[in-house]
N, C-alpha and C positions, 0 to 999 in steps of 0.2 A: 331802581328798577321795581316795578310793581308786580304783584302776583299775576295779574292779568297779562303782563307782557311775557312772563316766563312760560305760561301755558302754551301759547302758540309756538314758542321756540321749542318746547319739549315735544309738542305734537308734530312739528316739522322734522326735528332732528333727534328725537328720543331714541329711535331704533339705532341710529349711528352712535349715540352716546352709550347705550347699553352694550352694543357690540365692541366699542372701544374699551369699556370697562371690563368686559369679559376677556378680551384679548390681553389687556394689561394684567388682569388677575392671572391668566394662564402663563404669561411671560414671567411674572413674579413667582409663580409656583415652580416653574422650571428652574429659575435662578435659585430658589430656596433648596430644591432637591440637589442641584449641583453643589451648592455651598455645604449642604449636609454631608454629601459624599466626601468632599475635600476635608472637612473637619473630622469625619470618621476615619479617613486614611491617616491624617495627622495624629489622631489619638492612638491609632493602632501602632504607628511608628514610635510614638512617645512611650507607650506602655512597653513595647519591645525593648526600647533603649534603657528603660529604668527597671526592668524586671528583676535584675540581680542587685539592685541598689536599695538599701534600707529606706533612705529618704530620697525623694524624687526631685531634688532641686538640680539645676543645671551644673553647678560646680561639682557635686557628688558624682553625677553621671559622667562628666568629662574625666574626673579623677579615676573613676572605675575603668573607663575605656583606656586611659593612659596606662594603668597597671596591666590590663590585659594585653595591650600592645607590647609593653616591655617584656612581659612573661613569654609571649609568642616569639619575640626577637631572640630571647635567651634560648628557647627551645630550638629554634631554627639554627642558631650558632652551634648548639650542642650536636644536633643532627649532622651538621656540616662537618664538624670535627670527627664524628664517628664515621661518616662516609669516607673522609680522607684516610682515616686509620684503616678501614676495611680495604680501601684501594691499595694502600701500601702493603697490607698483609697478603692480598690477592696476588701481587707481583711475585711473592715468594712461595706461593702455594703450587703444588704439583698440578699442572693443568694441561700439559702437552704430553701425550702418551702415544707411543708407536711400538708395534710388534713386528719383528721380521723373523720368519721361520725359514730354516735352511737345513740341508743335509750335508754335514762336513765330511762324511766318509762314503765311499762308493759301495762298501760291502754291507751297509745297513740300509734298510728301507725306510721310506717316508721322511717327512720333514719334522722330526721330533725335537730337534735342537732349535733354540730361539734366542733372540736378543730383545729385551724390553728397555726402551728409553723412557724415563720418567723425568720430565723437565718442568721448571717453572717458567714464568714469562721472560725471565732474563737469560734463559738457556742454561741454567744451573740445575743440577740434579744428580742422577745416577743412571748408569746403563747396567742391566743385569743380563748375563749370558749364561745359558745352560746348554752344555754340549752332551748329547746322548751318544753313547757307544755301546758295544756288546758287553764290555767289561763293567760299565756303570754310567753314572751321570755326574758331571762336574758342573759346579755353578761358580760364576765369577761376578764380582761387583766392582765397577770402576766409577770413581767420582767424576762429575762433569762440571766444568766452570766455563761459562760463556760458549758452550758447544764444543769445548776441547777437554782433553784429559791429559794428565801428566804420564799416564800409562799408555803403552801402544794399543791402538784400537784396530780390530779386525774390520774388514770391509763390511760385514753384516752389522757390526756395532756402529760404524760410521753411517750406514744407511738408516738404521733405526733412529739415530740422533737427527739426521737430516729430515726424515719424515716427521718426527716429533716437532721439530722447529718450524716446518712449513705447514703442518697440519692444523686443523681447527682445534682450539683449546678444549680439553675435556673429552675429545673423541679419539678413539683408537684408530691408528693408521693401518691396522691389520688388513682392512679391506683393500688397501692400495697395493698390497703385495699379492702376486699371483699364486 
């Protein structure tokens, strides 16, 4: 091809060649920016991965991540054991409470006598009864196992135990009694 033959080709198609080169350059520029963003994200992830490791080779990074995973698994197991222990302890904590007020004698005014049932989740605990009279005040305590007592229970004591067992844990059932 001779120089003379290129000049007419350029004069006829030069504009298209330049537009093609500009388009190709723009396309390559977009591709370069896209690759730069991907490399930047990969470097950010890599630096984040190796930030706690002295040397940044892949084996050290993986070993460090494995140690972290093992430590987290031990901590989760310890928390699980603690949670189970607290759950067992909670079953035996006093959490069901009820108060029943009553008037045992016709000649004294108001409901100054009361029964208080303090039970755990299993229905074990104590019922405290205070009987108020003109001569004084007497207080009794009776142990409760599974909602029952080996001592005779008054109807007010049975009612307090019943309300404590059906009541919401940790709430007084005093509002249920008129």
